[in-house]
Each structure stands twice: as structure tokens, then as C-alpha cells.
C-alpha positions in Angstrom: 81.0 41.3 13.3 78.7 44.0 12.1 81.1 44.6 9.0 80.8 41.0 8.7 77.0 40.3 8.6 76.7 43.4 6.1 78.8 41.8 4.0 77.0 38.5 4.0 73.8 40.6 3.7 75.1 42.4 0.1 76.9 39.1 -1.2 73.5 37.0 -0.5 71.3 40.0 -2.2 73.2 39.9 -5.1 73.3 36.3 -5.4 69.1 36.2 -5.0 68.8 39.2 -7.7 71.4 37.5 -9.9 70.0 34.0 -9.7 66.1 35.8 -9.6 66.8 37.5 -12.7 68.8 34.7 -14.7 66.5 32.0 -14.0 63.2 34.0 -15.0 65.0 34.7 -18.5 65.6 31.3 -18.4 62.1 30.0 -18.2 60.8 32.7 -20.7 63.5 30.5 -23.1 62.1 27.2 -21.8 58.5 27.9 -22.5 59.1 27.5 -26.6 61.2 24.4 -25.4 58.4 22.9 -23.7 55.8 24.3 -26.4 57.7 21.9 -28.8 57.9 18.8 -26.3 54.2 19.0 -25.3 54.2 18.7 -29.5 56.0 15.6 -29.4 54.1 14.1 -26.9 50.8 15.0 -28.2 52.2 13.5 -31.0 53.5 10.1 -29.6 49.5 9.6 -28.3 48.3 9.5 -31.8 50.8 6.5 -32.4 53.2 8.1 -34.2 56.7 7.8 -34.2 57.6 11.2 -33.4 61.2 12.2 -32.9 62.5 14.7 -30.6 66.2 16.5 -31.5 67.9 19.1 -30.3 66.2 19.7 -26.9 66.9 19.5 -23.0 65.2 17.1 -21.1 62.0 18.2 -20.3 62.4 18.2 -16.4 65.9 19.3 -16.5 67.1 21.5 -13.4 67.9 25.2 -14.1 69.2 26.1 -10.6 72.5 25.0 -11.1 75.4 26.8 -12.9 72.7 29.4 -14.4 74.5 31.6 -16.5 75.9 28.6 -18.4 72.6 26.6 -18.3 70.9 28.9 -20.2 73.4 29.8 -22.8 72.8 26.1 -23.4 69.8 26.2 -23.7 69.4 29.4 -25.9 71.5 27.5 -28.5 69.8 24.6 -28.3 66.2 26.4 -28.8 67.4 27.4 -31.9 67.8 23.4 -33.4 65.3 22.0 -30.9 62.5 20.4 -33.5 59.8 17.3 -33.6 58.6 15.6 -36.2 54.9 14.2 -36.7 54.0 12.5 -39.9 50.3 13.1 -39.6 50.1 14.1 -43.0 51.5 11.1 -44.5 48.2 8.9 -43.8 46.4 8.6 -47.4 43.6 6.2 -47.7 43.3 4.3 -51.0 40.0 3.7 -52.6 39.1 1.4 -55.6 37.3 1.8 -58.0 37.4 5.8 -58.2 34.1 5.5 -60.5 32.2 3.0 -61.6 29.0 2.2 -63.8 26.9 -1.0 -62.6 23.3 -1.6 -63.6 20.3 -2.7 -61.3 20.4 -5.9 -59.4 24.3 -5.6 -59.7 26.6 -5.8 -56.8 29.4 -2.6 -56.3 32.4 -3.6 -54.3 34.5 -0.7 -52.6 38.2 -1.3 -51.0 39.7 1.2 -48.8 43.1 0.9 -47.3 45.7 2.5 -45.5 48.9 2.1 -43.3 48.7 3.6 -40.1 50.8 3.6 -36.6 48.3 1.7 -34.8 45.3 -0.5 -35.4 42.5 1.3 -36.4 38.8 1.2 -37.9 38.1 2.7 -41.5 34.8 3.9 -41.5 31.7 4.2 -44.7 29.7 6.6 -45.4 27.1 7.3 -48.2 25.4 10.5 -49.4 21.4 10.3 -49.3 19.5 12.9 -51.0 16.7 14.7 -49.3 18.0 14.1 -45.6 21.3 15.4 -43.7 24.1 14.3 -46.3 26.1 11.4 -45.5 24.5 8.5 -43.8 26.9 6.1 -42.4 27.1 2.2 -43.4 30.0 1.0 -41.6 28.1 -2.0 -40.7 27.9 -3.3 -44.3 31.6 -3.6 -44.5 34.2 -5.8 -43.2 37.8 -5.4 -41.8 40.8 -6.8 -42.2 44.0 -5.3 -39.9 47.3 -7.1 -40.3 51.1 -5.7 -38.8 53.5 -4.4 -41.5 56.9 -3.2 -41.7 55.6 0.3 -41.6 52.6 -0.3 -39.4 49.3 -1.5 -39.3 47.8 -1.9 -43.0 43.8 -1.8 -43.0 41.9 -2.9 -45.5 37.8 -2.3 -45.8 35.7 -3.9 -48.0 32.3 -2.3 -49.3 29.6 -4.1 -50.9 26.4 -2.5 -51.9 23.4 -4.5 -53.5 21.4 -5.5 -55.1 21.5 -2.3 -56.1 18.4 0.0 -57.1 18.6 3.1 -58.9 18.9 5.3 -55.9 21.9 3.6 -54.4 24.4 5.6 -56.9 25.9 8.8 -55.7 29.1 9.5 -53.6 30.5 6.3 -51.2 33.4 8.0 -48.7 35.8 6.2 -46.8 37.5 7.7 -44.0 39.6 7.4 -40.5 38.3 8.6 -37.2 41.9 9.2 -35.4 43.5 10.5 -38.4 42.7 13.1 -40.8 42.1 10.9 -44.1 39.3 10.9 -46.3 38.6 8.9 -49.7 35.6 9.8 -52.0 34.4 7.4 -55.2 31.1 7.7 -57.3 28.8 4.8 -58.1 26.0 5.3 -61.1 23.5 3.0 -61.5 21.7 2.3 -64.7 18.0 2.0 -64.2 16.3 -0.9 -66.6 12.9 -0.3 -64.7 9.7 0.7 -67.1 6.0 0.7 -66.2 3.3 -0.5 -68.5 -0.3 1.0 -68.0 -3.3 -0.4 -70.1 -5.4 1.4 -71.0 -2.9 4.2 -72.5 -6.8 6.1 -73.3 -10.2 5.0 -72.0 -13.9 7.3 -72.6 -16.3 6.2 -69.9 -19.7 7.3 -69.0 -20.8 9.1 -65.8 -21.9 6.9 -62.7 -19.7 4.1 -64.6 -16.4 2.6 -62.9 -12.8 3.0 -64.6 -9.8 0.5 -64.7 -6.0 1.1 -65.1 -3.5 -1.3 -64.5 0.3 -0.8 -64.0 2.9 -3.8 -64.5 6.6 -3.5 -64.1 9.3 -6.0 -62.9 12.2 -4.4 -60.6 15.2 -6.0 -58.4 13.9 -5.9 -55.5 10.1 -5.8 -54.1 8.8 -2.2 -54.1 5.2 0.0 -54.5 3.6 1.5 -57.1 2.3 5.0 -57.1 -1.1 6.5 -58.3 -1.8 10.4 -59.1 -4.4 12.2 -60.7 -4.2 15.8 -62.3 -6.5 17.9 -60.6 -7.2 21.5 -62.1 -7.1 23.9 -60.2 -4.6 22.8 -57.9 -0.9 22.1 -56.9 -1.3 19.5 -60.1 -0.9 15.8 -59.5 -2.7 14.9 -56.4 -1.9 11.2 -54.5 -4.8 8.5 -54.9 -2.7 5.7 -54.0 -5.1 4.1 -51.6 -7.4 3.4 -54.1 -5.4 1.0 -55.8 -4.4 -2.7 -54.9 -1.0 -4.4 -55.2 0.4 -7.9 -56.1 4.0 -8.6 -56.0 4.9 -12.0 -56.9 9.1 -13.3 -58.0 10.1 -13.9 -61.0 12.9 -14.9 -63.0 14.1 -11.4 -63.8 13.5 -9.9 -59.7 10.0 -9.4 -58.8 6.7 -8.2 -60.7 4.8 -5.8 -59.5 1.3 -5.3 -61.0 -0.9 -2.5 -59.4 -5.0 -1.8 -60.0 -6.6 1.5 -59.9 -10.3 1.7 -60.1 -12.0 4.9 -60.1 -15.9 5.4 -59.6 -18.4 6.0 -59.6 -17.3 8.7 -62.3 -18.3 12.3 -62.3 -17.5 14.4 -65.0 -14.8 16.4 -63.5 -12.7 12.7 -62.8 -11.8 13.0 -66.3 -8.2 13.2 -66.8 -4.7 12.7 -66.9 -3.6 9.6 -64.1 0.1 8.5 -64.0 1.5 5.4 -61.9 5.0 5.7 -60.8 8.1 4.0 -58.6 9.4 5.5 -56.0 12.8 4.0 -56.1 12.9 4.1 -59.4 12.9 6.3 -62.3 10.0 4.9 -64.0 6.6 6.6 -64.7 3.7 5.6 -67.1 0.5 7.8 -67.6 -3.1 7.5 -69.2 -5.8 9.4 -70.1 -9.3 8.9 -68.9 -12.6 10.6 -71.0 -15.9 11.0 -69.1 -18.6 11.3 -71.7 -21.7 13.3 -69.8 -25.0 14.2 -71.1 -26.0 17.4 -69.0 -29.1 18.7 -71.7 -30.4 17.7 -74.7 -28.7 14.9 -76.7 -25.5 17.1 -76.4 -22.4 14.7 -75.5 -19.4 16.4 -73.7 -15.8 14.9 -72.9 -14.0 15.6 -70.1 
């Protein structure tokens, strides 16, 4: 009886040792297989039609006929592959470069085909800010099924254009790594007329300048005065009045600046400009003074 028990114990220990050793070896090989299957599943979650070839079932048992199973796993792992066409997702932007004049409308179209319905997002690069600003709310979306998945078309309209609407525009997909970019150039027709170009006044009098322009949308005229022994031009817009009225060609903006009672050092260059359009006009004011005697001086 003792010999039989000893024999059974030896056989059991041998089997356990063999099984444990072989099973560990299979699990080490199975890690590569499970990693491949995991990538395949991630691909499916993104909506791609991923294909998996040459792999054993993810929940396959390795406890039966371990040696033969390990050999099978080893053989199949050499050809265990998956395909995920993420790089195939592209965006087509039209037109790539466009030139427009102020008050016109610019239209951009972005098209893609994706494995599941999605949204196209739009951005515009804004100077003196954090960079790109979301403008998706200005665009329309059209999503339709197709033989290759879902065709998504988005159209963005910008306008009436101002000079500073020019720059880079971008469309992108949030769920897929695809972007497209285009450039819009806007030609400005804005011009400022200042009257008078040169004015001479005496101390204690009042100087009046008028600045007029016609622009595609309501805007403000800003005034500056060149100040000696300072950083240059100083804003004096608060001294001016402004009148904005619609016209056949857009909006007529008229601003009147009054400076006075004048002192000798009020003389110099005066400038009017537009913040949203590249237009400026400049005038000169000479202030006559009689400090002593009959000599006349101008600033």
C-alpha cells in the first residue's frame, strides 16, 4: 500500500511540475497574442472594420493537452496580425487658397468618409490671441451613408468679410487624426480722408479735424496725437465724436476731433485710423504763439 501511495505521489508531482512549467511558457507567449487582440478591439471601438487573422481565441483554454496547444500557439503567433485603417481617414478642403475683397463672402467645404457618423470642426487662427478659435457654429453639416462608411460634408461661410478675417482656416475630426487647412486673403478697400491736412491756429483757439471712411460693416475711428518726449502716439479718441450711417457702398463713418483751447505744445501730428481695417490718415497742426515782443513762433 505504501509503495502504491509513493508511486502515485511521484507521478502527481511530475505532472504538476510539467503542467506548471508548460503553462507558464504558454502564458508568456500568450501575452503577445492578447496584446494584438487588445489593439484589434480598440480599433473596433473607434468604429473601424478591423480584421484579425492567425490568432487563437482570446478565452481559449490552455489546460488540455498543454504541449500540443503550446506548439499551436507558437505557430499561430508568427502570423497573428490585425489591420486598423486609421491612417486612411483624410479630409479634403476646397478651395485651398482663396482671395476675396472686403464685404464679399468666403465659402469653404470640407469632406471626409468615416466608418461611423461624426462631426467636422472648424477653427480660425486669430492674431494676438491664444491661436486657433473654434468657429464650428458658423458651419453646416451633412452626413449620409455610403458604400465605404459615412460621407460627411461641412460648409463654412464667412462674411461679409473685413480685412482681418483673412488668415488660416482649419477643419478637423475629433475622433480621428485628420486635419486640413486653407488660407484666406482679404483685400481691403478701406480708405480714410482727413480734413484739413494742415492747419494753423493761434493759442487759445480750437482746432477741428474731420475723418471720413466707407467700410463694409460698422466700425470705430480712432484718434492719436504724437507727443514729444514720450512713447510716441497717444490715444485721444475720447475727445472725438462719431456718426455712423448706412450707404449704398456699406457704412459711412464720420468722426470729428476738436482740440482746444490750444496751447503751444498742442501743435504736431494728428492721426485717425481704423482698428479692423488697414487704413490711416494724418494731419499737421501748427500753433502760433507770441511769447515776447512781436516775434511769432509755430509749434
